[in-house]
N, C-alpha and C positions, 0 to 999 in steps of 0.2 A: 437669205440676207449673208452677205459676206462679212466676216470678222477680220480675214487675212485675204487680201486679194493678191492673186498670183499673176505676174505678167513676165515678159522676157527679162526685165531687169532684175529678177529674183534668181535667174539661172546663174550657175556656176561654170557652165561650159562642158559639162559631162552630160550627154543625154541620158544615161541610166539614173545618175544621181539627181538630175533635174526632173525626171518623171517621178522618181520616189518623192521629191520634195512637193511636186504637184499633187500627189496622192495624198500626203500628210497634210498639206494645206486644205485640201477638200474634206478630209476627215474631221479637221479642227472646225471647219465651217459647218459640218454636219452636226457635230456635238453643241455648237452654238445654237443652231436651228432647234435642235430637240430641247436644249435648256430653256431658251425663251418661250418656246411654245408650251412649256411645262407639261410635255407629254409623260406618259407612265414611266416610272423608274426603271422599268425592265429595258425599254428602248435605250434610254441613256446607259445603262450598265453594259449593253450589247455594244454600242458604238464605242464606248470607253474600252472595253476589252479589245476590240479590234484595233483602236488607235494604239494601245499598248503593244500588241502583237506586231502590228506594221512598224512601229517605231523601233521595236527590237530587230525585226527583219532588216530595216534600212540601216541601222547602226551597224549590225554585223556585215552587211554588204560593203558599207563605207570603209570599216575597218579593215576588211579583207582587201579591198582595192588599195588602200594605203600600204598595207604589208606587202603586197604583190609589186608595188611600184619601186620598192627598194629605198624608200624614205627611211630616215633614221628612226631607230626605236623611241628616240626622245620625242620626235614629232608624233609618232604614232600614240605614245602614251599621253601626251598633252590632249590630243583629240579624244582618246578613249575616257580620259578624266572628265572632259566636257560632257560626253554622252553620259557617263556615269551619273554625273549630277542630276540630269533630266530623268534617267531611269529611276534614281532614288525618289525624285519629286512625284513622279508618276504612280509609283508604288505606295508612296505615303498618301497620296491622294485617294487611292483605291481603297485604302484601310481606313479611311474616315468614316465614322457612323452617320454622318450627314451628307455623304458624297453626291447624293441625288437632289440635294437643295440647290434651287436654280442660283442663288447668290454665291453659293460655294463653287459651283460650276463655273460661273462667270469669273470669279476669283482666280480659279485654277487656269481658266482660258487666258486671262489677262497675262499671267505669268508665262504659260507655255508659249502663247504666239509671240510674246516678246523674246523668249529664249530662241525659238526658231528663227525669227527674224534676224536678230544679232548672230546667231551662229551660222545660219546659210550665208548671209551678206558678209560675214566677217571670216571666220575660220574656214569653213567649207569653201568659199570662194579662193581664199589664200592658197589653201592645201590642193585645190583642184589644179590651180595654176601651176603649183610646183610640180605636181605629178606630171602635168603636159610637159614641163620643162625638163625634168628628170628623164622621160621617154624619149625626148628629142635630143638628149644629151648635152643640153645647155644649162643643167643645174647640178649642183653637188647634191647627192641623196642625204647627206648629213647635215644640210641646212637647218 
């Protein structure tokens, strides 16, 4: 079952970032499947650890892409702060004593899916467009 459906409207126009986002959406859906099936907690911990690791990998890749684009430090810092908010939330969730309780997982997923939808379709899309314009020479990197 899909909690978060990925389709072309979710893309930001960068093939690498779009592939990362598709992978993250797939992992969120996998967490959901494990949680609603109430499988053993080890399976849930395993997928959550993979989700955290892949999220960190993706955020680092995205932040590197922005830094290499020549975008202003202000733009990069705003994006990093947004990423840091989710990093913090993921780590807080993983420290909860009842983190494997299906209700807690569903609550976590509600927040996380909403965060990703808003972030991808807002900030990521806007910044990917800005990077393309900087690379074409039609935008000021200090924007």
